[in-house]
C-alpha positions in Angstrom: 0.0 -0.1 0.0 1.7 3.5 -1.2 2.0 6.3 1.4 0.2 8.3 1.2 0.0 12.3 2.2 -2.3 13.0 5.0 -2.6 16.9 4.7 -3.4 16.5 1.3 -5.7 13.4 1.5 -7.1 15.2 4.6 -7.6 18.5 2.5 -9.4 16.5 -0.4 -11.7 15.3 1.5 -13.1 18.1 3.2 -13.6 20.1 -0.3 -15.4 17.7 -1.5 -17.8 17.9 1.6 -17.8 21.0 1.4 -18.8 20.4 -2.5 -21.2 17.4 -1.1 -20.0 14.6 -2.7 -19.8 12.7 0.4 -19.5 9.5 -1.5 -16.2 10.6 -2.4 -15.4 12.9 0.8 -15.3 9.4 2.9 -13.4 7.9 0.5 -10.5 10.4 1.1 -11.1 10.3 5.0 -10.8 6.6 4.8 -7.5 6.7 3.5 -6.6 9.5 5.6 -7.6 7.2 9.0 -6.7 4.1 7.8 -3.3 5.3 8.8 -3.7 7.9 11.4 -7.1 5.6 12.8 -7.0 9.2 15.4 -7.7 11.1 13.1 -9.7 13.4 15.3 -10.3 15.7 11.6 -11.1 13.2 10.0 -13.4 11.5 12.3 -15.0 14.7 12.7 -15.5 15.4 9.2 -17.0 11.3 8.6 -19.3 12.1 11.7 -20.2 15.3 10.1 -20.9 13.5 6.5 -23.4 10.5 8.6 -26.1 13.4 10.1 -26.0 15.7 5.9 -26.9 11.9 4.3 -29.5 11.6 6.8 -28.0 9.4 9.8 -28.2 11.4 13.4 -28.5 9.3 15.3 -25.5 7.9 13.9 -23.7 11.2 13.3 -24.5 11.7 17.1 -22.6 8.7 18.6 -19.9 9.1 15.8 -19.7 12.9 17.5 -20.1 12.2 21.3 -17.0 9.4 21.1 -15.4 12.9 20.0 -16.2 15.0 22.3 -15.5 12.8 24.8 -12.4 11.5 24.2 -11.1 14.7 23.5 -13.1 17.3 25.5 -11.3 20.6 24.2 -11.8 19.6 21.1 -14.1 23.2 20.4 -15.7 22.1 17.1 -16.7 18.5 17.7 -18.8 20.3 20.6 -20.5 22.3 18.5 -21.6 19.4 16.0 -22.9 17.3 18.6 -24.1 20.5 20.1 -26.3 21.8 16.4 -26.8 17.9 15.7 -29.1 17.5 18.9 -31.0 20.9 18.5 -31.5 18.8 15.4 -33.1 16.2 17.4 -35.1 17.9 19.8 -32.5 17.7 22.1 -32.1 21.0 23.4 -31.6 21.0 26.8 -27.9 18.8 26.3 -26.8 21.0 23.0 -27.4 24.3 25.3 -25.3 22.4 28.2 -23.4 22.2 25.7 -23.5 25.2 24.2 -22.0 27.0 27.6 -19.6 24.6 28.6 -18.6 26.0 24.7 -19.0 30.0 26.3 -17.0 29.0 29.2 -14.0 27.7 27.5 -14.5 30.6 24.7 -16.6 33.4 25.7 -16.6 35.2 22.6 -16.9 32.0 20.4 -19.4 33.5 17.2 -20.9 30.0 16.4 -21.9 29.0 19.8 -23.3 33.0 20.6 -25.4 32.4 18.2 -26.7 29.3 18.9 -27.1 30.1 22.8 -29.4 32.7 22.2 -32.4 30.1 21.7 -31.6 28.2 24.6 
């Protein structure tokens, strides 16, 4: 198996996700995980793709596991909170948004969403 450039492969997966090409993005991100199973960015994006494809429960499970494993990753916490909001789990989502704001009081995305809490 050829060695891949993790960062360029990850960036390709990110761009494909932004373009809505989810199966193609998943393929690139899985290449990253084959080389580095702990790559939080690839795991995070795969969790988001699950949600974009309608697997909200799977997305929430993936993001919740990442949030527990990487409690300092505010982006993962934010995306988990947004998934919870979509699923009607407002108390849980608001608690996460408050956690984010306790660490980063100027977090614009969390401030905007916390207005709904």
